[in-house]
C-alpha positions in Angstrom: 23.7 -3.5 1.7 23.0 -7.2 2.3 19.6 -8.8 2.6 18.4 -10.7 5.7 18.4 -14.4 5.0 18.9 -17.3 7.3 20.6 -16.3 10.5 21.4 -12.7 9.4 22.9 -10.5 6.7 24.2 -12.1 3.5 24.5 -11.6 -0.2 23.0 -13.6 -3.1 24.3 -17.2 -3.4 25.8 -16.4 -6.8 27.2 -13.0 -5.7 25.2 -10.9 -8.1 23.9 -7.5 -7.1 21.7 -4.7 -8.5 22.1 -0.9 -8.0 19.9 1.3 -6.0 19.6 4.7 -7.8 18.7 8.1 -6.4 15.8 9.1 -8.6 16.5 12.8 -8.2 20.1 12.5 -9.7 20.5 9.1 -11.3 23.4 8.4 -8.9 24.0 4.9 -7.7 23.8 5.2 -3.9 24.2 1.5 -2.9 23.8 -2.1 -4.2 21.7 -5.0 -2.9 21.9 -8.7 -3.6 20.0 -10.2 -6.6 18.5 -13.1 -4.8 18.4 -16.4 -6.6 15.7 -19.1 -6.7 17.9 -21.1 -4.4 18.0 -18.2 -1.9 14.2 -17.9 -2.0 13.8 -21.6 -1.3 16.3 -21.6 1.5 14.7 -18.6 3.2 11.2 -20.2 3.1 12.6 -23.4 4.6 14.3 -21.5 7.4 11.1 -19.6 8.1 9.0 -22.8 8.3 11.4 -24.3 10.9 11.7 -21.1 13.0 8.0 -20.2 13.0 7.0 -23.0 15.3 9.2 -21.7 18.1 8.0 -18.1 17.5 4.4 -19.2 17.7 5.1 -21.0 20.9 6.1 -17.7 22.6 3.4 -15.8 24.4 1.7 -12.9 22.7 3.1 -10.7 25.4 6.7 -11.8 24.6 6.2 -11.2 20.9 4.6 -7.8 21.2 7.2 -6.6 23.7 9.9 -7.1 21.0 7.8 -5.4 18.3 7.0 -2.5 20.5 10.7 -2.1 21.3 11.4 -2.0 17.6 8.7 0.7 17.1 10.5 2.8 19.8 13.8 2.4 18.0 12.3 3.4 14.7 10.7 6.5 16.3 14.0 7.4 17.9 15.9 7.0 14.5 13.3 8.6 12.3 15.6 11.4 11.1 18.4 9.0 9.9 15.9 6.6 8.5 14.1 9.4 6.7 17.4 10.3 4.9 17.7 6.8 3.6 14.2 6.8 2.3 14.4 10.3 0.9 17.6 9.4 -1.2 16.3 6.1 -2.5 12.6 7.0 -3.1 12.8 10.8 -3.9 10.4 11.8 -1.1 10.8 15.3 0.4 12.7 14.7 3.6 10.8 16.0 6.6 7.3 16.3 5.1 7.1 12.8 3.6 10.1 10.6 4.4 10.5 11.3 8.1 6.7 11.4 8.5 6.4 7.9 7.1 8.5 6.5 9.9 6.2 8.1 12.4 3.5 6.2 10.7 5.5 3.0 10.9 6.0 3.2 14.6 2.3 3.9 15.2 1.3 0.9 13.0 3.6 -1.5 14.7 2.4 -0.4 18.2 -1.2 -0.6 17.1 -0.7 -4.1 15.7 0.5 -5.2 19.1 -2.6 -3.9 20.8 -4.9 -5.5 18.3 -3.1 -8.9 18.7 -3.3 -8.7 22.5 -7.1 -8.3 22.3 -8.0 -10.7 19.5 -10.5 -13.0 21.2 -12.1 -16.2 20.3 -15.8 -17.1 20.9 -17.7 -19.5 23.1 -20.8 -20.9 21.3 -24.1 -20.8 23.1 -25.9 -23.9 24.1 -26.5 -25.8 20.9 -29.7 -25.3 19.0 -29.1 -28.6 17.2 -30.2 -31.8 18.9 -27.4 -34.1 19.9 -24.9 -31.4 21.0 -26.6 -30.2 24.1 -23.9 -31.3 26.5 -20.9 -30.0 24.5 -18.7 -27.0 25.0 -17.8 -25.4 21.7 -15.4 -22.5 21.3 -13.0 -20.9 18.8 -9.4 -19.7 19.1 -7.1 -18.0 16.6 -3.9 -19.5 15.5 -1.2 -18.1 13.2 -1.2 -19.1 9.5 2.5 -20.0 9.5 4.8 -18.4 6.9 3.5 -15.3 5.2 5.1 -14.0 2.0 4.9 -10.2 2.0 5.6 -8.3 -1.2 6.1 -4.6 -0.6 5.7 -1.8 -3.3 7.9 1.1 -3.9 5.6 4.0 -3.3 5.3 3.8 0.6 7.7 1.0 1.4 8.1 1.4 5.2 4.5 2.2 5.9 3.0 -0.6 3.8 5.7 -2.9 5.2 4.5 -2.1 8.7 0.9 -3.0 7.9 2.1 -6.3 6.5 4.5 -7.5 9.1 3.3 -5.9 12.4 0.1 -8.0 12.8 1.7 -11.0 11.2 4.6 -11.1 13.7 2.4 -10.3 16.7 0.1 -13.2 15.8 3.0 -15.7 15.7 3.7 -15.9 12.0 7.1 -15.8 10.3 7.4 -13.3 7.4 9.5 -13.6 4.3 9.5 -10.1 2.8 10.3 -9.1 -0.8 11.6 -5.6 -0.6 10.8 -3.2 -3.5 13.2 -3.4 -6.3 13.7 0.4 -6.7 14.0 1.4 -3.0 14.8 -1.6 -0.7 17.2 0.1 1.7 14.7 1.5 4.3 12.8 -1.8 4.5 16.1 -3.6 5.1 16.9 -1.1 7.9 13.6 -1.8 9.5 14.3 -5.6 9.5 17.7 -4.9 11.1 15.9 -3.0 13.9 13.5 -5.9 14.4 16.4 -8.2 14.9 18.1 -5.7 17.2 14.9 -5.7 19.3 15.3 -9.4 19.8 13.2 -11.0 17.1 15.1 -14.0 15.6 16.3 -13.1 12.0 14.9 -16.4 10.7 11.4 -15.0 11.5 11.9 -11.7 9.6 13.9 -12.5 6.5 14.0 -9.9 3.8 15.0 -10.7 0.2 16.0 -8.3 -2.5 16.1 -8.6 -6.3 13.8 -9.0 -9.3 10.1 -9.0 -8.5 9.4 -11.3 -11.4 11.9 -13.9 -10.2 11.9 -13.5 -6.4 8.2 -12.6 -5.9 6.9 -15.3 -8.3 9.1 -17.9 -6.7 7.8 -17.0 -3.2 4.2 -17.3 -4.5 4.7 -20.6 -6.1 6.2 -22.3 -3.1 3.8 -24.7 -1.4 5.4 -24.0 2.0 4.1 -20.5 2.0 0.8 -20.3 4.0 -0.5 -16.9 2.8 0.6 -14.2 0.4 0.2 -10.5 1.1 0.8 -8.2 -1.9 0.5 -4.6 -2.7 1.0 -3.5 -6.3 -0.4 -3.4 -9.8 -3.6 -5.3 -10.8 -1.7 -7.1 -13.6 0.9 -8.5 -11.1 -1.9 -9.4 -8.8 -3.5 -11.6 -11.5 -0.1 -13.3 -12.0 0.2 -13.9 -8.2 -3.3 -15.3 -8.0 -2.6 -17.8 -10.7 0.6 -19.0 -9.0 -1.1 -19.2 -5.7 -4.0 -21.2 -7.1 -1.8 -24.2 -7.8 -1.6 -24.8 -4.0 -4.8 -23.0 -3.0 -2.6 -20.5 -1.0 -4.7 -17.7 0.4 -3.9 -14.3 -1.1 -4.5 -10.8 0.3 -3.9 -8.2 -2.3 -4.3 -4.4 -2.5 -4.0 -3.5 -6.1 -4.4 -0.6 -8.5 -7.0 2.2 -8.6 -8.4 5.0 -10.7 -10.1 6.9 -8.0 -12.3 9.8 -8.8 -12.9 13.0 -6.8 -16.4 14.4 -7.5 -16.6 18.1 -7.1 -20.2 19.3 -7.0 -21.6 22.7 -8.0 -22.1 23.6 -4.4 -18.6 22.5 -3.3 -16.5 24.7 -0.9 -14.0 25.7 -3.6 -11.2 26.4 -1.1 -11.6 22.8 0.2 -11.9 21.3 -3.3 -8.7 23.0 -4.5 -6.8 22.1 -1.3 -7.9 18.4 -1.4 -7.1 18.1 -5.1 -3.6 19.5 -4.4 -3.0 16.5 -2.1 -2.4 14.5 -5.4 1.1 16.0 -5.5 2.1 14.0 -2.4 4.7 11.4 -3.3 4.5 12.8 -6.9 1.1 11.2 -7.4 2.4 7.7 -6.7 -0.3 6.6 -4.4 -2.9 3.9 -5.0 -5.8 5.8 -3.5 -4.8 9.3 -4.7 -7.5 10.9 -6.8 -6.7 10.2 -10.4 -9.8 11.6 -12.1 -11.3 14.9 -11.2 -15.0 14.8 -12.0 -16.1 18.5 -11.8 -19.5 20.1 -12.3 -19.4 22.1 -15.5 -20.6 25.3 -13.8 -17.4 25.4 -11.6 -15.0 23.5 -13.8 -13.1 26.5 -15.3 -12.8 28.2 -11.9 -11.7 25.0 -10.2 -9.0 24.4 -12.8 -7.6 28.0 -12.7 -7.4 28.0 -8.9 -5.9 24.5 -8.8 -3.1 25.7 -11.1 -2.6 29.1 -9.4 -2.9 28.1 -5.8 -1.5 24.5 -5.7 0.5 23.4 -8.7 2.3 26.5 -9.7 3.6 26.9 -6.1 5.2 23.4 -6.0 9.0 23.4 -5.8 10.6 20.3 -7.5 14.2 19.6 -6.6 16.5 17.8 -4.2 14.3 15.9 -1.8 16.8 16.7 1.0 16.4 20.4 0.4 13.9 21.9 2.9 12.6 24.1 0.1 11.5 21.1 -2.1 7.8 20.3 -1.9 7.7 17.7 -4.7 10.3 15.1 -5.5 10.9 12.9 -8.6 9.1 9.8 -9.8 10.6 6.6 -8.4 12.8 6.2 -11.5 13.3 7.2 -15.1 11.1 4.4 -16.6 8.2 5.6 -14.4 8.6 9.2 -15.6 8.8 8.0 -19.2 5.6 6.0 -18.7 3.7 9.1 -17.4 5.0 11.0 -20.5 3.6 8.2 -22.7 0.2 8.3 -20.9 -0.1 12.1 -21.2 0.8 12.1 -24.9 -1.8 9.3 -25.4 -4.5 11.4 -23.7 -3.6 14.4 -25.8 -3.9 12.2 -28.9 -7.4 11.2 -27.8 -8.4 14.9 -27.5 -7.2 16.0 -24.1 -5.6 19.5 -23.8 -2.6 20.2 -21.5 -3.3 23.3 -19.5 -0.3 23.2 -17.3 3.0 21.2 -17.2 2.9 18.1 -19.4 6.6 17.5 -19.8 9.3 15.3 -18.3 12.3 17.4 -17.2 15.8 16.6 -18.4 16.8 15.6 -14.9 16.6 11.9 -14.2 13.1 11.2 -13.1 11.2 14.4 -12.6 7.8 15.0 -14.3 6.0 18.3 -14.2 2.6 18.6 -12.4 0.2 18.4 -15.3 -3.4 19.4 -15.8 -5.4 18.0 -18.7 -8.7 19.6 -19.7 -11.3 18.5 -22.2 -11.1 14.9 -20.9 -14.2 13.0 -21.9 -15.7 9.9 -20.2 -14.8 7.6 -23.0 -11.0 8.3 -22.9 -8.7 5.7 -21.5 -7.5 8.0 -18.7 -11.1 8.4 -17.6 -11.7 4.7 -17.4 -9.0 2.0 -17.0 -5.7 3.7 -17.5 -4.1 4.2 -14.1 -1.8 7.2 -14.2 0.6 6.7 -11.3 2.0 10.2 -11.3 1.4 14.0 -10.9 -1.4 14.3 -13.5 -4.8 16.0 -12.9 -7.3 15.0 -15.7 -10.5 17.1 -15.5 -13.8 15.6 -16.6 -17.0 17.7 -16.6 -20.5 16.6 -15.6 -24.0 18.3 -15.4 -26.0 15.9 -13.3 -24.9 13.9 -10.2 -26.1 10.8 -11.8 -23.6 11.4 -14.6 -20.8 11.9 -12.1 -21.6 8.5 -10.5 -21.7 6.8 -13.8 -18.4 8.3 -14.9 -16.8 7.3 -11.5 -18.1 3.7 -11.7 -17.1 3.2 -15.4 -13.8 1.6 -14.7 -12.4 -1.8 -13.9 -11.0 -0.5 -10.6 -12.8 -0.1 -7.3 -10.4 1.1 -4.7 -11.7 4.4 -3.5 -13.2 7.8 -4.3 -14.3 11.1 -2.8 -17.0 13.7 -3.1 -17.0 17.4 -2.1 -20.3 18.9 -1.2 -21.8 20.5 1.9 -25.0 18.5 1.3 -24.6 15.5 3.6 -27.7 13.7 2.3 -26.4 14.0 -1.3 -22.9 12.9 -0.2 -24.2 9.8 1.5 -26.4 8.8 -1.4 -23.4 9.2 -3.8 -21.1 7.3 -1.4 -23.6 4.4 -1.3 -23.7 4.1 -5.1 -19.9 4.4 -5.8 -18.5 0.9 -6.4 -15.4 1.3 -4.3 -13.9 0.0 -1.1 -14.0 3.4 0.6 -15.4 6.9 0.0 -14.1 10.1 1.6 -16.7 12.9 2.0 -15.3 16.4 1.7 -11.9 15.0 1.3 -9.7 13.4 -1.3 -10.0 9.6 -1.6 -6.3 9.5 -0.6 -7.4 9.7 3.0 -6.3 6.6 4.9 -6.5 6.0 8.7 -4.7 3.0 10.1 -7.8 1.6 11.8 -10.1 1.9 8.8 -10.4 -1.1 6.4 -8.5 -0.1 3.3 -8.4 -1.8 0.0 -10.5 -2.6 -3.0 -12.9 -5.3 -2.0 -14.2 -4.5 -5.5 -13.3 -5.2 -9.1 -9.6 -5.2 -10.1 -8.5 -3.4 -7.0 -8.0 -6.5 -4.9 -9.5 -8.3 -1.9 -7.5 -7.1 1.1 -8.9 -4.8 3.7 -5.5 -3.9 5.2 -6.0 -2.1 8.5 -5.9 -2.5 12.3 -9.5 -3.5 12.3 -9.0 -6.3 9.8 -5.4 -7.4 10.1 -6.0 -10.4 12.4 -8.4 -11.9 10.0 -5.7 -12.0 7.4 -2.9 -13.3 9.5 -4.7 -15.9 11.6 -7.0 -18.8 11.2 -10.0 -19.7 13.3 -9.7 -23.1 15.0 -12.8 -24.7 16.4 -12.5 -26.7 19.6 -15.2 -29.1 20.8 -15.3 -30.8 24.3 -17.9 -33.5 24.0 -20.3 -34.4 26.8 -18.6 -32.2 29.4 -22.0 -31.0 30.7 -23.7 -34.3 30.9 -24.7 -35.2 34.4 
């Protein structure tokens, strides 16, 4: 499948391609271009020229096209879901098709937000010398936004990045994920079919290190929106600093789920089982289970019996499958390394713990006897189906364990005591806290992102998106009220 560059579909300037591999089988299902540095530079130049005309259109014209695209995506959700299921390993109906429902909603919501993003009129000046002036603000698009999309929820995160940006009058140059770019390319093709000029919605494929870095180093890019690892975020921030390019980044996390001694155990087990979604490859999924020692053994036994032992790993297109593979063989090998490292530090595997012989599957794994000083309890983000269980006796200890990490994305607490839950939520150093739910909870309107530590600075959501894709322009009319 070709990428979207310039006026439409095309390959890399040097003709090179890279394979797209089905992580459930290891089969090559397609190839995409390996974009060159020249391709990146050309795409950004095209976007700069095209953005002026796009911004000159009315908000109504722009959002009508985006809403049309959302309708097409909703109508084609079943075929798009098959593309995503094959390239990303997501169970077909429960995860892959569902993700396109989310895409359609996010695009439509972005249009509504853009249509009601108002400026402000300043009150009569309180500073002498400006009494007869009219001062007001308006919002203008930033220009060209480089959007770098991760592999774990590519269409959904893509929608958050491009929906508001396009509605506000920006052009986007998207770097599709290296492992699973096909569904994102299909979404771009639908945007073009809906009437959006291809020069406004270019989509590049290829190496993240080469394509992504080149985008971030280009002075013609007006903002960078990135979701991915904290280490890559640091690299992007350094590249962007050369030209003082604004960056909006949602990065890694090591979210904790605190399960108190008074927790509803049915709820605790159910919410902890949510970690299996997308095989644990979710930024805000709980990655540390901080459980009161009085209920720790019972929680672990029920988690294994009621949630993990019932998971069916297999072909993501098979309706019986409830957990797919990791995104690729290297990802499964990395989880294996991290589990073995934790065992070497004193952890004990109570369930699973092995990479299957098939291409990229890793067993759901429970590790007991995890102590707060272990790497997995602090700064080692395990992006896979692993449940490390850490005991605590006092709620103050749980808070300290939760905060003892370089990450600050999200967290959760399960307790019927609302006062206790709110006191804990206030003390957790995270961007969001879910009460009586896993930290993996995410609603489109709610600000989402780190806002703390190494988890980034973006608050990606419908309530914050216009702040990230527009600039405030102040207008002053001097002496218009002077008699």
